[in-house]
VORO-498558 format. One record per residue (C-alpha): x, y, z; residue number from 1; residue in one letter. Coordinates in steps of 0.1 Angstrom, whole numbers, padded with zeros to 4 digits. Last residue first. Example, Ala and Ser with C-alpha at 12.3 -4.5 7.8 and 13.67 -1.06 7.14 Angstrom:
<sites>
px py pz kolke dovo
0137 -0011 0071 2 S
0123 -0045 0078 1 A
</sites>
This chain:
<sites>
px py pz kolke dovo
0943 1193 0552 599 S
0965 1209 0577 598 F
1002 1200 0576 597 S
1019 1179 0603 596 D
1013 1145 0589 595 S
0996 1120 0611 594 A
0967 1112 0587 593 M
0991 1108 0557 592 I
1014 1085 0577 591 L
0984 1065 0589 590 K
0973 1059 0553 589 R
1009 1049 0542 588 R
1012 1026 0572 587 Y
0979 1009 0564 586 A
0990 1004 0528 585 N
1023 0990 0540 584 L
1006 0965 0563 583 L
0981 0954 0537 582 R
1009 0948 0512 581 S
1031 0929 0538 580 K
1002 0906 0546 579 S
0991 0897 0581 578 I
0976 0863 0587 577 F
0950 0848 0610 576 G
0943 0840 0647 575 L
0960 0807 0655 574 Y
0960 0802 0693 573 K
0989 0807 0717 572 G
0972 0836 0735 571 E
0968 0853 0701 570 K
0987 0840 0671 569 I
0996 0857 0638 568 I
1008 0841 0606 567 P
1031 0859 0582 566 L
1025 0868 0546 565 N
1048 0883 0520 564 W
1080 0871 0536 563 A
1113 0888 0532 562 S
1122 0872 0566 561 T
1142 0901 0580 560 I
1121 0929 0567 559 K
1088 0912 0575 558 F
1100 0906 0610 557 K
1111 0942 0613 556 E
1076 0954 0603 555 M
1061 0932 0631 554 I
1086 0945 0656 553 V
1077 0981 0648 552 E
1040 0972 0649 551 M
1045 0959 0684 550 S
1048 0922 0692 549 D
1037 0908 0725 548 Q
1000 0901 0727 547 D
0994 0895 0690 546 Y
1025 0874 0686 545 D
1036 0873 0650 544 I
1052 0841 0637 543 I
1083 0837 0615 542 D
1094 0819 0584 541 R
1064 0796 0589 540 P
1074 0759 0593 539 S
1065 0738 0563 538 T
1035 0716 0553 537 M
1036 0689 0527 536 L
1040 0656 0545 535 D
1018 0668 0574 534 S
0991 0677 0549 533 V
0989 0640 0540 532 F
0997 0620 0509 531 T
0984 0584 0505 530 S
0948 0591 0498 529 D
0950 0618 0471 528 Y
0984 0606 0457 527 L
0969 0586 0428 526 E
0947 0616 0420 525 T
0976 0636 0407 524 N
0959 0669 0401 523 F
0974 0687 0431 522 M
1008 0671 0427 521 I
1028 0700 0411 520 P
1006 0727 0428 519 R
1010 0714 0463 518 I
1040 0733 0476 517 D
1033 0764 0454 516 D
0999 0767 0471 515 M
1016 0771 0504 514 H
1010 0751 0536 513 L
1018 0765 0570 512 V
1027 0748 0602 511 G
1019 0739 0638 510 I
0995 0767 0647 509 L
0974 0759 0678 508 Q
0937 0756 0671 507 N
0933 0731 0700 506 D
0926 0702 0675 505 K
0958 0710 0657 504 N
0964 0737 0631 503 V
0978 0740 0596 502 V
0974 0774 0581 501 P
0966 0774 0544 500 F
0982 0800 0521 499 N
0974 0808 0484 498 N
0941 0825 0491 497 R
0908 0825 0473 496 K
0898 0793 0491 495 S
0869 0769 0482 494 K
0887 0747 0457 493 V
0919 0746 0477 492 V
0903 0740 0511 491 A
0877 0712 0513 490 K
0882 0695 0479 489 Q
0919 0699 0474 488 V
0928 0693 0511 487 L
0905 0663 0513 486 E
0922 0648 0483 485 G
0957 0656 0497 484 L
0948 0638 0529 483 T
0940 0657 0561 482 M
0959 0644 0591 481 K
0980 0676 0596 480 P
0949 0697 0599 479 T
0937 0726 0577 478 T
0925 0761 0582 477 S
0909 0781 0554 476 I
0922 0817 0553 475 F
0897 0846 0554 474 D
0911 0859 0587 473 T
0932 0889 0576 472 E
0948 0911 0603 471 I
0956 0946 0592 470 V
0928 0965 0611 469 K
0933 0945 0643 468 D
0969 0957 0645 467 I
0959 0993 0649 466 D
0986 1017 0637 465 M
0996 1044 0662 464 M
1029 1027 0670 463 M
1039 1024 0634 462 L
1032 1061 0628 461 V
1050 1071 0659 460 N
1080 1050 0650 459 K
1084 1067 0617 458 D
1078 1102 0632 457 K
1105 1098 0659 456 D
1096 1126 0683 455 H
1080 1101 0706 454 T
1046 1086 0713 453 I
1047 1056 0736 452 L
1026 1026 0729 451 Q
1053 0999 0728 450 G
1039 0981 0758 449 K
1068 0988 0781 448 K
1069 1024 0767 447 A
1033 1029 0777 446 L
1041 1019 0813 445 E
1072 1042 0814 444 A
1056 1073 0798 443 A
1042 1094 0826 442 Y
1068 1084 0851 441 I
1097 1092 0828 440 N
1114 1068 0806 439 H
1150 1054 0804 438 P
1155 1054 0842 437 I
1192 1047 0850 436 F
1210 1067 0822 435 N
1179 1090 0821 434 K
1187 1100 0856 433 T
1223 1110 0849 432 V
1214 1130 0818 431 L
1183 1147 0832 430 F
1200 1157 0865 429 S
1231 1170 0848 428 I
1211 1190 0822 427 A
1187 1205 0847 426 A
1214 1215 0872 425 V
1236 1232 0846 424 I
1208 1248 0826 423 M
1192 1262 0857 422 L
1226 1274 0870 421 P
1231 1294 0838 420 I
1195 1307 0836 419 F
1194 1321 0871 418 L
1195 1357 0860 417 E
1170 1350 0833 416 Y
1140 1370 0843 415 G
1106 1370 0860 414 G
1114 1343 0885 413 T
1084 1323 0873 412 I
1096 1325 0837 411 E
1131 1312 0845 410 A
1116 1284 0866 409 I
1092 1273 0838 408 L
1118 1278 0811 407 F
1145 1256 0827 406 I
1121 1229 0839 405 A
1102 1227 0806 404 T
1135 1224 0788 403 L
1147 1197 0811 402 P
1116 1175 0808 401 A
1126 1140 0818 400 H
1097 1142 0843 399 L
1116 1128 0873 398 V
1151 1141 0863 397 G
1143 1174 0846 396 A
1116 1182 0871 395 M
1138 1173 0900 394 L
1166 1196 0887 393 G
1142 1225 0880 392 A
1129 1223 0915 391 M
1165 1224 0928 390 G
1170 1256 0909 389 V
1143 1273 0931 388 M
1157 1258 0963 387 A
1192 1267 0953 386 F
1181 1303 0947 385 N
1163 1305 0980 384 S
1193 1291 0999 383 Q
1216 1317 0984 382 S
1252 1307 0989 381 V
1271 1325 1018 380 T
1305 1340 1010 379 H
1339 1328 1022 378 S
1337 1295 1004 377 V
1339 1259 1018 376 I
1321 1271 1050 375 K
1308 1236 1057 374 S
1276 1252 1072 373 Y
1270 1272 1040 372 N
1274 1242 1017 371 V
1252 1220 1039 370 V
1224 1246 1040 369 T
1227 1251 1002 368 A
1223 1214 0996 367 V
1194 1212 1020 366 V
1176 1241 1003 365 Y
1180 1226 0969 364 G
1166 1193 0981 363 T
1137 1211 0998 362 V
1128 1228 0965 361 S
1131 1197 0944 360 G
1110 1176 0968 359 I
1081 1201 0967 358 F
1084 1207 0929 357 L
1083 1170 0922 356 T
1054 1165 0947 355 P
1036 1192 0927 354 A
1042 1176 0893 353 F
1033 1140 0904 352 V
0996 1142 0897 351 G
0963 1135 0913 350 G
0936 1109 0918 349 I
0938 1086 0948 348 G
0934 1048 0945 347 G
0954 1036 0975 346 A
0985 1032 0953 345 G
0983 1068 0941 344 F
0982 1081 0976 343 T
1009 1056 0987 342 L
1033 1068 0961 341 A
1029 1105 0972 340 M
1033 1096 1009 339 A
1064 1076 1001 338 I
1079 1104 0980 337 V
1071 1129 1007 336 K
1086 1106 1033 335 F
1121 1106 1018 334 I
1121 1144 1011 333 I
1108 1153 1046 332 L
1133 1129 1062 331 G
1161 1148 1043 330 V
1147 1180 1058 329 L
1146 1166 1093 328 L
1181 1152 1091 327 G
1195 1184 1076 326 V
1180 1205 1105 325 I
1189 1180 1132 324 M
1225 1176 1119 323 L
1229 1214 1116 322 I
1218 1218 1152 321 S
1190 1239 1168 320 D
1160 1220 1154 319 A
1137 1224 1184 318 K
1118 1193 1193 317 S
1083 1181 1184 316 H
1099 1147 1175 315 F
1080 1143 1143 314 I
1087 1178 1132 313 N
1064 1208 1129 312 N
1089 1233 1141 311 K
1113 1224 1112 310 L
1087 1231 1085 309 I
1078 1265 1099 308 T
1115 1274 1103 307 S
1124 1266 1067 306 A
1129 1302 1056 305 D
1150 1309 1024 304 G
1120 1325 1009 303 R
1118 1297 0984 302 L
1120 1274 1014 301 V
1087 1288 1027 300 G
1071 1289 0992 299 N
1076 1252 0989 298 I
1063 1245 1023 297 T
1031 1264 1017 296 E
1029 1247 0983 295 F
1026 1213 1000 294 G
1001 1196 0977 293 E
0981 1180 1005 292 G
0994 1172 1040 291 F
1032 1165 1038 290 L
1039 1196 1060 289 P
1020 1178 1088 288 P
1047 1152 1095 287 I
1035 1130 1124 286 F
0999 1130 1114 285 Y
1008 1131 1077 284 V
1028 1099 1079 283 I
1002 1080 1100 282 I
0973 1092 1077 281 G
0993 1081 1046 280 I
0998 1047 1061 279 L
0960 1044 1068 278 G
0951 1056 1034 277 G
0973 1031 1016 276 G
0962 1001 1036 275 L
0925 1011 1039 274 L
0922 1022 1003 273 L
0940 0992 0989 272 K
0918 0969 1009 271 Y
0888 0988 0995 270 W
0900 0985 0960 269 P
0901 0946 0963 268 N
0926 0933 0937 267 E
0959 0938 0957 266 I
0987 0929 0933 265 K
0986 0963 0917 264 K
0993 0978 0952 263 F
1028 0963 0951 262 F
1035 0972 0914 261 D
1025 1009 0921 260 H
1046 1010 0953 259 T
1077 0997 0934 258 W
1069 1022 0905 257 F
1068 1052 0928 256 Y
1097 1041 0950 255 V
1119 1037 0919 254 K
1109 1070 0904 253 T
1115 1091 0935 252 F
1148 1073 0943 251 Y
1160 1080 0907 250 I
1149 1116 0910 249 S
1167 1120 0943 248 T
1199 1106 0928 247 L
1195 1130 0898 246 S
1188 1160 0921 245 C
1220 1152 0941 244 I
1240 1152 0909 243 I
1225 1185 0898 242 G
1231 1200 0932 241 L
1268 1190 0930 240 F
1270 1208 0896 239 I
1253 1238 0913 238 Y
1279 1237 0940 237 F
1308 1237 0915 236 A
1291 1266 0896 235 I
1290 1288 0928 234 D
1323 1305 0920 233 E
1306 1322 0890 232 L
1281 1340 0912 231 Q
1243 1342 0905 230 F
1226 1372 0920 229 K
1209 1371 0953 228 D
1175 1387 0957 227 Q
1156 1369 0929 226 I
1119 1371 0937 225 E
1098 1341 0944 224 F
1062 1333 0953 223 H
1051 1300 0936 222 L
1014 1293 0931 221 L
1005 1328 0918 220 V
0978 1353 0926 219 E
0977 1382 0902 218 G
0940 1381 0897 217 G
0924 1347 0902 216 L
0894 1348 0879 215 F
0906 1372 0852 214 F
0943 1364 0856 213 Y
0935 1327 0851 212 S
0915 1334 0820 211 T
0943 1356 0806 210 I
0967 1326 0812 209 V
0944 1303 0794 208 A
0939 1325 0763 207 S
0977 1331 0760 206 I
0984 1294 0762 205 S
0957 1286 0737 204 A
0969 1313 0712 203 L
1006 1302 0715 202 L
0997 1265 0710 201 L
0976 1274 0680 200 P
1004 1295 0665 199 V
1032 1269 0671 198 M
1014 1240 0655 197 S
1013 1253 0619 196 A
1046 1271 0623 195 L
1062 1238 0633 194 T
1070 1223 0667 193 L
1061 1187 0662 192 E
1044 1175 0693 191 L
1062 1150 0716 190 S
1035 1151 0742 189 F
1058 1158 0771 188 I
1083 1181 0753 187 E
1060 1199 0730 186 V
1033 1205 0756 185 A
1058 1215 0782 184 F
1075 1239 0759 183 V
1042 1256 0753 182 I
1035 1258 0790 181 A
1070 1273 0796 180 A
1060 1301 0773 179 I
1027 1307 0790 178 P
1039 1308 0826 177 A
1010 1318 0848 176 K
1017 1287 0868 175 F
0983 1270 0868 174 I
0968 1288 0838 173 S
0998 1282 0815 172 S
0999 1246 0826 171 M
0962 1241 0816 170 A
0966 1260 0784 169 G
0996 1240 0773 168 A
0977 1208 0779 167 A
0947 1222 0760 166 A
0969 1232 0731 165 C
0985 1197 0730 164 G
0950 1181 0729 163 V
0942 1206 0702 162 L
0972 1195 0681 161 L
0963 1158 0685 160 T
0927 1166 0674 159 R
0941 1185 0644 158 T
0963 1155 0634 157 R
0933 1131 0638 156 Q
0908 1150 0617 155 D
0883 1176 0628 154 L
0846 1167 0628 153 H
0836 1199 0647 152 F
0824 1179 0678 151 L
0853 1156 0675 150 R
0878 1185 0678 149 A
0858 1198 0708 148 F
0861 1164 0723 147 N
0898 1162 0720 146 S
0904 1197 0734 145 G
0881 1191 0763 144 L
0898 1158 0771 143 A
0931 1176 0770 142 S
0919 1203 0794 141 G
0907 1177 0819 140 T
0939 1156 0816 139 A
0961 1187 0820 138 V
0942 1196 0852 137 T
0943 1161 0865 136 P
0981 1161 0860 135 G
0986 1196 0876 134 E
0965 1189 0907 133 L
0993 1175 0929 132 G
0998 1146 0953 131 V
1001 1140 0990 130 S
0965 1131 0996 129 G
0954 1155 1025 128 G
0916 1158 1022 127 F
0919 1185 0996 126 G
0942 1164 0975 125 V
0920 1133 0971 124 T
0887 1151 0971 123 L
0899 1179 0948 122 P
0912 1152 0924 121 A
0878 1133 0922 120 T
0851 1156 0908 119 L
0872 1178 0885 118 I
0891 1146 0875 117 S
0860 1131 0860 116 A
0848 1162 0842 115 W
0863 1162 0807 114 M
0873 1125 0811 113 Q
0836 1116 0809 112 Y
0837 1125 0773 111 R
0863 1098 0764 110 Y
0894 1109 0747 109 M
0901 1105 0710 108 I
0937 1114 0701 107 S
0939 1086 0675 106 E
0931 1060 0702 105 R
0965 1043 0704 104 K
0992 1070 0706 103 S
0973 1101 0714 102 I
0948 1085 0737 101 A
0977 1067 0755 100 Y
0995 1100 0760 99 L
0963 1115 0775 98 T
0959 1086 0799 97 S
0995 1089 0809 96 P
0989 1126 0816 95 I
0959 1122 0839 94 G
0964 1089 0858 93 H
0936 1064 0852 92 G
0899 1072 0853 91 I
0883 1038 0852 90 K
0845 1041 0846 89 K
0815 1043 0868 88 R
0817 1081 0870 87 I
0790 1085 0897 86 V
0788 1052 0916 85 F
0823 1037 0915 84 K
0844 1067 0907 83 I
0825 1089 0932 82 V
0827 1062 0959 81 L
0864 1057 0953 80 L
0871 1095 0957 79 T
0849 1097 0988 78 L
0869 1068 1003 77 C
0902 1084 0993 76 L
0892 1117 1010 75 G
0880 1100 1041 74 I
0912 1080 1044 73 I
0933 1111 1039 72 P
0914 1129 1066 71 F
0916 1101 1092 70 V
0951 1105 1106 69 F
0951 1143 1103 68 Y
0921 1143 1125 67 F
0940 1148 1157 66 G
0956 1179 1142 65 M
0921 1191 1133 64 H
0911 1196 1169 63 I
0910 1233 1174 62 E
0901 1242 1138 61 K
0875 1215 1133 60 I
0847 1236 1145 59 F
0854 1262 1118 58 G
0887 1263 1100 57 T
0915 1240 1087 56 R
0893 1213 1072 55 L
0871 1239 1055 54 F
0903 1256 1041 53 E
0914 1224 1024 52 F
0880 1216 1010 51 I
0876 1251 0996 50 F
0912 1251 0982 49 H
0905 1219 0964 48 T
0874 1232 0948 47 L
0891 1265 0939 46 N
0921 1247 0923 45 K
0900 1224 0902 44 L
0877 1251 0891 43 T
0906 1275 0882 42 V
0923 1247 0862 41 A
0891 1238 0843 40 G
0884 1274 0835 39 I
0919 1278 0821 38 G
0914 1247 0800 37 A
0881 1261 0788 36 L
0899 1294 0777 35 F
0927 1275 0760 34 G
0902 1254 0741 33 V
0884 1285 0730 32 L
0916 1301 0718 31 V
0926 1269 0701 30 S
0892 1267 0684 29 I
0897 1301 0667 28 I
0932 1292 0655 27 Y
0919 1258 0643 26 V
0892 1277 0623 25 F
0918 1299 0607 24 N
0939 1269 0595 23 E
0909 1250 0582 22 P
0897 1280 0562 21 S
0865 1298 0573 20 I
0838 1308 0548 19 H
0824 1277 0530 18 K
0834 1250 0555 17 Y
0822 1271 0584 16 K
0788 1278 0568 15 W
0783 1241 0563 14 I
0793 1235 0599 13 L
0769 1263 0611 12 F
0741 1247 0591 11 Q
0748 1214 0608 10 N
0746 1232 0642 9 F
0713 1247 0632 8 L
0700 1213 0622 7 S
0711 1198 0655 6 R
0694 1225 0674 5 K
0662 1219 0653 4 R
0663 1182 0660 3 H
0667 1188 0697 2 P
0636 1210 0696 1 M
</sites>
C-alpha cells in the first residue's frame, strides 16, 4: 500500500511537470502554505488560550493569585519535558532558526520544526511565561513551507520564497494585516521584492488571513479605533516619543542579551529552569499584568485606560498621583523586559514580538501622560494614539523593522490618519537604536558568525556557500626534517598537486613547499641527503581559519594575496587547501541557485 501511494505521488509529479508551469505551481503551493500557516497560528493561539483560561477558572479561580508564583515553573517544566522526551531535539528560537536555515541550510528546515513549537510554546506562554506566540507561529509556518517545497522537489530559491510566504501567512493570520505581513517577510527575511516573489507572498498572505477569519471570525488581537486626529502641534511630542522608544529599545536588547549570556553559562537545564522560573514567578506574583503575552494590558492602554494595570500594583495602593502612575508604568516596562528575558533564559519557547508591543504601548501611554500633566500645550494629547504609535517605535527599534511597524499599525487602525506620527517615531527609533545596536534580536547571533542573510546579494551568496565543499584534502603532507630525496620519493612522485604542506608531529602547519621551489634541484641527487624540507619551505601568503573566517573573509584573502591556493587550519591543525578556481566555481553555482528568477 505505501508503495502504491508513492507511485501515485510520483505520477502526480510527472503530470505536474507536463501540465503546470513552475511559476503557476508556486502560486498554487503558496496558497496552500498560507492556509497551513493560518491553521498553525489558529492552533497555537487556541491551545494557549485554553491553558490560560483553565488557570483562571474552575477550582483555581479563587486561589489562582497564590499560584502565580508556581505557574511559570510548571509551564517551563512541562516545556522542558516535552523537548527532552517527545521532540528530543533542540528547538531554538523561532525566527533566528528560520534565518539560519535560509543562510546556511539552503532553506531546508527539519520536519520536527513543523510541530515542535505547537507543543511547547502554549505551555510556556499559557502558564505565564512573559513572551509571545508570533515567533513560534512564524517558525511553524516556515517549516511547513520549507518541507512542502522539499516534498515537491523544488529548488533552493523556491524553498526560500515559500519560507517567506509561510512567514507572511503566519503574521497575516495573527494580526489580520495581510499587507504588513508581506512587508514583514521582506524586511526580516531579506527577500527580494520582485514580481516573481510578490505574487506568491500576496497569495499566501490572503490565504492565511481568510483562514483566520474562517476559524476566529472578526476577533482581533489589538482593539483600536482612531478617536483623536493627528494635530500638527504634536509633532515635537512624537519626536520625543521616538527618542524614548529608541532608549527603551536599547535597554530591551541589552537586557535580553545579557540574560542570554548569563544563562548560557549554566549547563544544567534544570538549574536554568529553577532559577529563571522562580524569578519569573516572583515578578508575576507581584505584577500580575506581566503574566503571559499581556494583550489585555495592551488593549487597555490602547483605549486610553490604564486603571486595571494601576490597581494591580506591587504596593496594592491607589495610584492617585502623577508620580505614582508614571512610576508604576515605568516599573511595568522595566520588569516586562526582565520577565521576558528570564523566560527565554529558563528554556521557554516563545517570541519577542508580543513583549515589544506590550512595552511600546505602555511607553507611548507614559509619554502622553507626562505631556498632559506638564500642560505644555493647551490641548490634551491622545493617550491611545501615543500608545499605538509607541508600539511602532519599539518594533522599529527592537526588531529593526520600521516599515513593518508603520504598515502594521496603519493597517490595524484601518486607515492612515496616524501615518505621519508613525513615520516620525519609527524612523527616529530605528536610526538611533541601530547606531548602538547594529543588528536586531533575531539576527545578532547570526551576524556574529557571519551567517546573516541581508539584501546584499553578493554577501548572501558568499554566506550561503558551504566551506566544507571547497576544501581539498588530497595534498601529501611533509615534515621539516625530510630530506630532498625523501621528498621526491614519498611526495613528489605520488602527488598530483604542486603544493606540499609542511607540518610538525602535532599536524600543525609550519610552512608550505611549492613545486617551483624544488624543480631546479629535484634531479640533483647530490643534494638528496644534505638538503632538507626546512631549507626549501616558505611561509604561506595567508592562512584560512576554518572556525573564524567567513566566506567573505576568505574571498578577501585571495584578493589581497593574489594566491591561487591557501592552506586552511581547524582548531590549530592543518586541514587542507582551498583553491581560487574551486571557490569561484562554487560561488558561480550558488549565485545561479540563489537567483530570483524561476527555473
